[in-house]
N, C-alpha and C positions, 0 to 999 in steps of 0.2 A: 379595714384595719388588718384583717386576717390575710388579705391579698398582699399587703406590703411586707409582712413577715415572711411569706413564702418567697416573694421576689428577692428579699434580702438574703435569705438562706441560699437560694439558687445562685445569686451573684457572688456570695462568699465562697461557695463551692467551686464555681468556675474560676475565680481569681486564685484561690489556693492551688488548685490543680494546674491552672494555666501557668503560674510561676514555676511550679515543679517541673512541668514539661519543658518550659523554656530553659531552665537550668540544665536539664538532661541533654537537650539539643546543643547547647553551648559546649558542654563537656565533650560530647561526641564530635562536634566540629573541631574542637581544639586537638583532640587525639588524632583525628584524621589529618589535620594540617601538619602536625609534627611527625607523621609517619608511623605512629604506633599502630594504627589500624590499616597499614598497607597490606592488601591481600596477598601480594606476591611474597612478602616476608613470612606470611603465615602458612603458605602452601609447602608441602614436603618436596624434596628433590625428586626428580623423575628422569628416567632415560628409557623411552619407549620407542620401539620400531614396529612396523607391521609384522604380522604373523610370519615366522620363519627365521627372523634374525632377532636374537635376544641380546640385550645389553647387560652384561654381567657386572661391569664396573665403569666408572667415569671419573674424570678429573678435569677441571678447567681452572687455569691460573691467571693471575693479573698481568702477565707478560705475553699472553696470547697463545699459550700452549693448551691444546685440547687432547686428552687421551681417552680412548674408548676401547673397552675390551668387549668384543662381539663374539657371539656363538652362532654358527650356521646350523639351523634346525630345519632347513628346507628338505633334507633327505637326499640332496644331490650336491656334487661339487659345484662351486661357483667361482667365477673370476670377476672381480669388481673392475669396471672400466672407468667409472668416475665416482668420487666420494666427496661431496662438498658439504660444508656447514655454513649456514647463514645466521649471523647474529641478528636478532630482532630487538626492537625497542632501544636502538642506539641512534646516534646522530647520522651514521652512515651504515649501510649493510655491507658487511665484509664477507667475502667468499673465501673459505679456507681450503687449502688443498692438502691431501695426505702426504707425509714425508716418507712413508713406507715404499720401498721399491717393489715388494712382492704383495700384490693385492689379491692373490688367490686364497680361497677359504674352503677347505675340504668339508665334506658332510660331517657334522658333529664336532668339528674343530673350533677351538676358541683362539682368537688372536687379538693382540693389542695394536690399535692404529693410533698414530700420533699425527696431529695436525699443527702446523705452524701458522697461526692467524695474525701474527704481528700484534702490535699494540692496538687495542680496540678502544675507540673513543667512547667514553661514557661508562666503561666497565671498570669497577673498582673492587678491591679486596673486600670480602664480606657481603657484597651485594649478590642478588640472584640474577642470573643471565638466562634469557630465553634463546634457544638455538634450534633451528630447523635443519635436520640432516636429510640429504638426498643421496641415495645410493643407486647407481645404474650398474647392472651386472648381466652376465651371461651364465646360463646353466650348462655345465659340462662342455661338450664340443658344439652345442647349438649356437648359431649366430644371432638368434633373436635377442634383442636387448630388452631387459625388464627394469622397472624403476620402483623403488619403495621409499617411503618417507618415514622419518622419525622425529620425535620431539624430545628436547631436553630442557629441563628447568633445574639449574644447578647453582650451587653457591660457589662464587669465585674465591679461590684460595691463593695464598702467596706462592709465587713461582720463581724459577730461575731460568733465564734464557740460556740457549746453547752457545751464545757468543761469549768468548772470554776476553778480558781486557789484559793485554800483554803487559801493560804498565804496572798493574797491581797483581797480576797472576790469578785473579778470581773471576768467577762467572758474574754476569750482570744480574742484579737483583732488584726487587721493588719496582719502581717506575722507570728504571733506566732502559734505554733502547740500545740496540746493537747497530752502530753506524760504521760500515766498512771495517768490521772487526774490532771496533772500539766501543766500550760502554759509555753512554752519555745520558745526562738527565734532560738534555734539550732535544728538540726535534731534529731529525737527520736532514742534512742539506740535500737538495735534489741533484 
């Protein structure tokens, strides 16, 4: 008789806590499903390069413009030969090229670089974007080429493209694309 009471108490204990654990797991699963527990959304923004190049500020918008303010802390003048940005976690990897004509950066100097990446599939306003930056450069007059990498995790903001629509006299905004000098909400014809 005593054995049955112990077994009953153990079974009640397991059932009570079993249901409580099941409810907690269902709640966690529901929150994860609806994106509340999305780890990317919880992480802070970052703009990090290898030692020597410092990211002072950054901006990524939903029409494909990326702006980076970089500081040369290498102690020598540098000339950037290539500067590319690869969007990660999108349907296609887009390589963006700098629109700046002067890619030199003196020792201790800060400069803003602007990239035109075009409309990036899968990147929307308010979402976080992962971007890998690759900088190839030469120091001073030395012909040896060096490469350094950087990582960005940034919130995409609302932007304005550099294309203006002559018909309305305004710059393209939101999800509009610039097709042959005209703003359009549809995909540009090839």
